N, C-alpha and C positions, 0 to 999 in steps of 0.2 A: 631389471625393472619389474614392477608389480602391475597386474591389471586391476581395473576398478572393482570388479566383483570380489577378488581376494582381499583388497584393502577394506571394502565394506564389512566383510566378515570379521577381519581383525579389529576394525574400529568398534564394532559392537562389543567384542570381548574386552578390549582395552578400556572402554568407558563404562562398562556395565550397563549398556543401553541408554546412556545419557546423551548420545550424539544422534543427530538426524542423519538420514541417508545422505551421503555426499553428492553434491551436484558439480558437474564439470562442464564448463563452457568457455571456449576460447582460451584454454590453458589455465583458467582460474577455477580452483576447487573451493566450494563454499560449504561450510558445515556449521550447524547450530549446536551448541554444547550447553547442556543444563548443568550449572555448577552450584546449584543451591545446596547448602549444607557442607560445602568443602571449604577448608581454610585456604588463604591466598597462595601459599606455597604449593599445595596440591593442585589448585586451579592452574597455576602457571606451568607446573610440571606436566600436567595432562595436556595442556594446549601445546607445549613444546613437543611432546611425544607424538601428538596427532600431526603436527606440522612436519615433523621429520619423516613420519611414515607416508604422508600424503605426497611429499616431494619425490618419493620413489615410484609413484604411479606414472605410467607412460603418458606423456602429453601434458603433465602438470608443471606449470611454471610459477604459479603463485597460489597461496593458500589464505583464505579468509575464514576466521573462526568467530562466530557471533556467540558471546556468552550470555546466557540467561540464568535466572535464579528462580527455579520453579519448585524444587524439592526442599523440604525441611524435615529430614529424618527424625523420627521419634514423636512428631506431632500428629494429632488426629486431624485428618483432612477436614477442612470446613466445607459446609454445603456449597455446591457450585452456584455462583451468582448468575442471575439471568444475563443472557448475552445482550450487550448493548450495541446499538447500531449508530454509526456515524456516517451521515450522508454527505458526500462531496458533490456539489451541484453547480450549475451555471445556467444562465438564461439562454445561451446560444452556444453553438459549436465553435471549435477553433481557438479556444482561449487557453488550452493546456490543462484542462481539468483532469484528464486521465493521467498525465504526467505528474500532476500535483498529488493525485490520489495514491499512485504507486509509491512515490517518495515519502508521502506522509505516513503510509503504512510501514515502510522500512524504518523511518526515523522513530516512530512510536515503538516499534519492536526493539530498536536499539536503546530506547529509554527504559526497557524492561516490561512493557505491556505485552500481554498475550493477544496478539492481533491476527485476525483473518482478513482476507481481501475478497470482495465480490465485485465482479464486473457486471453492473446492471444495464449496460448499454447493449441490449439484446441484438439490435440491428447492426451496430458497428463496434463490436468488441475489440479492445486493443491491449488489455492487461496481460494476456498471455505473451505477447511480444515484449511489453515493457518489463515484465518480471522473469523473462527467460524460461518460460514453461510451455512453449508451443508444441513440443514433442510429447507432452504427457496427456493421458486420458484418465478421467476419474472412474473409479469403480463405484459400486453401490452395495449397501448392506441394509437389510430391513427397509427397503424402499427409500433409503436416503443416500444421496451422493456422498462420497468420501472425497474431500478436497485433494488436489494435487499440491505439489510443493514448489513455491516460487523462491525468489531471492532470499537468502539468509534463513531458509527453511520455513518461510511464512506460508501457511495453508491458504489456498485461493481457489476460486472457481470462476469460469467465464464460459460463455457460449462458444468461444473459440476452442475450448477443450472438447466440445461435444459435436461440432459440425465440421464438415470438410472445409479446408482453407479456401477462402474466396467465394464460398457458396452464399447466395443471398437468401435471407429468411423473409418470405412473404406471408407473415402472420398477422392476424387481426388482434385487437386488444385483449380478449380473454386468453388467448394462447400465450401472449407475451406476459400477462399477469401470472399465469401458471408457471411459466419458465422462471420468472423472477422468484417466485415462492420456492421452487425447487432449489435454486441456488442459495437462498438465504436459510432455508430450513434443512440444511445439510448436516452431516455429522462433523461438527467443528472441534471435537475433542475438548481440550482445556482452554480454548480461546475465550476471552472475556469481552472482546471488542471486535466488531466487524466494520471495517472501512468499506463503504459502498460507493463505487464510482457510478454516479447517476448519468443517464443520457441527458443531452441538452434539452431545454424546453420545459413545458409544464403539461405533459400529456398523460397517457394511460399508465405508464410505468411510475411516474411520480405520484399519481393518485393512489395506485396500489401500494406504493411504499408508505405514504403518510397515513393511509387509512388502515391497512392491514398489519404493517410491520412497525409502525410508530418509532421513528428514529429518536435517539436520546438527544441529538443535536445535529445541526447542519453547518457546513462550511461552504461558503459561496466563493467561486473563483471568477475573476474577470480580468481583462486587460484594462489599461488606463483609459482607453478611448471612450468617448461618449456613447457610441452606438452599443458597445458591449455592456456598458453600465446601465443603459436603459433596460436591456434584457435581464441583467443580473438583478435589478430591482424587482422585476416581475417574479423571479425565482424566490426572492426574499418574501414577497407578498404571499406566494403559495404556501410556504412553510409557516408563516405567521397565521394564515387562515386555518391551518391544520393544527395549530398549537404546538408546533415543533420549535424548540428553543434555537436561537441563532448563536452559534459559537463565534462567528466572525467572518470577515471578508478578506480575501487574499488578492493582491495585485500581481498578476503574472505578466511576463514579458516586459518588465519594468526597467528599461534602460539596456542599451547594447554597448559593450566595451569592445572596440576594434582590437582583434588579436594581434595586429601588426603595429599600430601606433598608440594604442591604449586610450584613444579619445572615446568618451562616452556620449552617445546620442540617445534620443528618445523617439524612435519611429512611431510608437503608439501613444505618445504623450507621457506625462508623469504626474503621479499624485491623485489621479481621478478616483481610484478606488478608495483611497484613504479619505478623500473629501466626501464621497458617497456614503461611506461607513458612518462618518460623523452626522451626515444629514439623516440617516436612518437610525441613529442612536444605537449602533452596534459596534463591537470591537473591530479594530483593524489589526489583522494578524501578522502582516508583513508583506515583503516584496520578494519575488523571484525574478532574476534578470533574464533577458533574452540572450542566450548563449549557445554557441555552436557545440560546445562540449556536452551540454544537457541534451541537445538533440541527438548527437552521435551516440552517447551512452544509452539513451532511451531506445533508439533503434536497435542497439546491440543487446538489449535485455539486461542492462547493468545499471540500475538506478543510481544516480550520483549520491543519494543519501546513504548508500551502502558503503561509501568510501569516505575520503577526507577532502578538505579544500573549501574554497569560498562558496561554491555552489552547494555542496553538502551542508555547509553552515546555514545557508538561507533556508533550506528545508527543515533543518533541525531547530532553528529558532521558532519557526511556525509550530512545529510539533510540540515544543515545550509549552507554548501557550495553550495548545489544544489539550495537552495532558493535564495542565493546571486546571483548566475548565472542567474536564471530566472528573478530576478528584473533588473539586469543589461542589459539583452537582450530584455526586454519588449518594 
């Protein structure tokens, strides 16, 4: 068997630096591979060689390779476009906004976008757990943070990477605003889009975001119930007042399929978010079900959108609509 350090060195040589540092969690090794400029046979051969080598590493039972297409040998690099910000927000907590943010970032990455992820919930960060990066600490260069690596090699930053686990942050508004700016104004490399998981509500962090960092667009997350939709409408109002375009509304926890009998119920109601989107003249982006598998994989730092299946499909359907909006508004 091979240890992880030896395999990492071999991986760099094998791929000529095209592969990200391998991540190993619960027996699953994840590697992002840049295949830009390679013909299909070379891509598949390289992926097969990586998989074969990875399975010799002690503790590895499965290998996931995310292929991206960033390099175009022989072409003069175009000037880097300004980093666009996609805010994922809600009017209240407990609607699954962070889970949606993580899976949206993963799904957009799998569509080929160069995505970074920021956990802007300074007081209650959760993205480090959702993206399986709790054990990482960011470095700094030229007074800028260098993001850590999350699922599928996605660069990300969260206050959970900077403070002790479980420590409460008793910070006033200006300190929180400065912390948010440090996370956003980090060294994001070739990322072209930042998915920002906003805290619930319409307070200091939201105001700093819309006034200083000006998102390209916002996605609002709500459950179908009336109480959540009332608060979601307030979040929409905040972004409208700031001139931030609305990409659309997502209905989360929309239907529960019993894993034993298959019967579908709607503990939070059904269709409320779609109806509210119509009332507000904004797009409805789709539904994500209330499912134990989503909860389990989220707790384990393995976003469903990184794999396959009906739950992954729900996130990918939303991501495709978001990607279409981003292309149309570029």
